[in-house]
C-alpha positions as CSV (number, residue, x, y, z in Angstrom):
1,M,0.0,0.0,0.0
2,T,1.4,3.4,-1.0
3,A,1.4,6.5,1.2
4,T,-1.3,8.2,-0.9
5,T,-3.8,5.3,-0.6
6,A,-3.1,5.0,3.1
7,A,-3.9,8.7,3.6
8,A,-7.1,8.3,1.5
9,V,-8.2,5.3,3.7
10,Q,-7.7,7.3,6.9
11,A,-9.4,10.5,5.7
12,P,-13.1,10.7,6.9
13,A,-15.6,9.8,4.2
14,A,-17.8,12.6,3.0
15,S,-21.3,12.4,4.4
16,R,-23.7,10.5,2.2
17,R,-26.7,12.3,3.6
18,N,-28.7,14.3,1.1
19,E,-28.6,18.2,1.3
20,K,-31.0,20.7,-0.1
21,V,-31.0,24.5,-0.2
22,G,-34.4,26.3,0.1
23,Q,-36.3,29.2,1.6
24,V,-37.9,29.2,5.0
25,V,-41.7,29.6,4.6
26,S,-42.9,29.1,8.2
27,T,-41.4,29.2,11.7
28,K,-44.7,28.9,13.7
29,M,-43.8,25.6,15.3
30,Q,-41.3,25.2,18.2
31,K,-37.9,23.9,16.9
32,T,-39.4,23.2,13.5
33,I,-39.1,25.2,10.3
34,V,-40.8,24.6,6.9
35,V,-38.4,24.9,4.0
36,E,-39.6,25.2,0.4
37,V,-37.2,23.8,-2.1
38,E,-37.6,24.8,-5.8
39,M,-36.6,22.3,-8.5
40,R,-36.1,23.4,-12.1
41,K,-36.2,20.7,-14.7
42,A,-36.5,20.6,-18.5
43,H,-39.7,19.2,-19.8
44,P,-39.0,15.8,-21.5
45,K,-40.8,16.6,-24.8
46,Y,-40.9,20.4,-25.0
47,K,-37.5,21.2,-23.4
48,R,-39.0,24.2,-21.5
49,I,-37.7,24.7,-18.0
50,V,-40.5,23.8,-15.5
51,R,-40.4,24.9,-11.9
52,S,-41.8,22.7,-9.2
53,S,-41.5,23.1,-5.5
54,K,-41.7,20.9,-2.4
55,K,-41.9,21.7,1.3
56,F,-39.8,19.9,3.9
57,Y,-40.1,20.0,7.6
58,A,-36.7,20.6,9.3
59,H,-35.5,20.5,12.9
60,D,-34.1,23.9,14.1
61,E,-32.8,23.4,17.7
62,Q,-32.1,27.0,18.5
63,N,-35.0,28.5,16.6
64,S,-32.5,30.7,14.7
65,A,-34.0,30.7,11.2
66,R,-36.6,33.3,10.2
67,V,-39.1,33.5,7.4
68,G,-37.4,34.4,4.2
69,D,-34.0,33.1,5.1
70,V,-32.2,30.8,2.6
71,V,-31.0,27.7,4.5
72,R,-29.3,24.4,3.9
73,I,-31.0,21.3,5.3
74,R,-29.6,17.8,5.7
75,E,-31.4,14.5,5.8
76,T,-31.5,12.8,9.2
77,R,-33.3,10.0,10.9
78,P,-37.0,10.4,11.4
79,L,-37.6,12.9,14.2
80,S,-41.4,13.0,14.1
81,K,-44.2,12.1,11.7
82,L,-43.1,14.6,9.1
83,K,-39.6,15.7,10.1
84,R,-36.8,14.0,8.3
85,W,-34.4,17.0,7.9
86,S,-32.3,19.2,10.2
87,L,-31.1,22.7,9.7
88,E,-27.4,22.6,8.7
89,E,-26.7,26.3,8.2
90,I,-28.3,29.6,7.3
91,V,-26.9,30.6,3.9
92,R,-28.4,34.0,3.7
93,R,-30.5,36.1,6.1
94,S,-33.6,37.8,4.8
95,T,-34.0,41.6,4.9
96,L,-37.5,41.1,6.2
97,G,-36.2,39.6,9.4
98,Q,-33.9,42.6,10.0
99,I,-36.8,45.0,9.6
100,E,-38.8,43.0,12.2
101,D,-35.9,43.0,14.6
102,A,-35.5,46.8,14.3
103,A,-39.2,47.3,14.9
104,S,-39.2,45.1,18.0
105,E,-36.1,47.0,19.4
106,A,-37.9,50.4,18.8
107,K,-40.9,49.4,21.0
């Protein structure tokens, strides 16, 4: 075994869990967010780009995500009847959430 293959064997394998990027639609539940992921696919016959979307329930332990944020979610074991995803990171904060924070501080 050469040194390069030995290093490749010892390196941790990349996670095989599925990841998706979408927009937070709802944060009304405790420790749960609803993320809408938009898929764009060419129509098989007409070759026109067709948009379709699907909602995923994701676990958010710290309740850190807000409506409008763009987040990355990762597949996990089933956490409840509908939750099979967990919040990995917040990719981009929404400007709507910043306006709401400023309004709450002014009160």
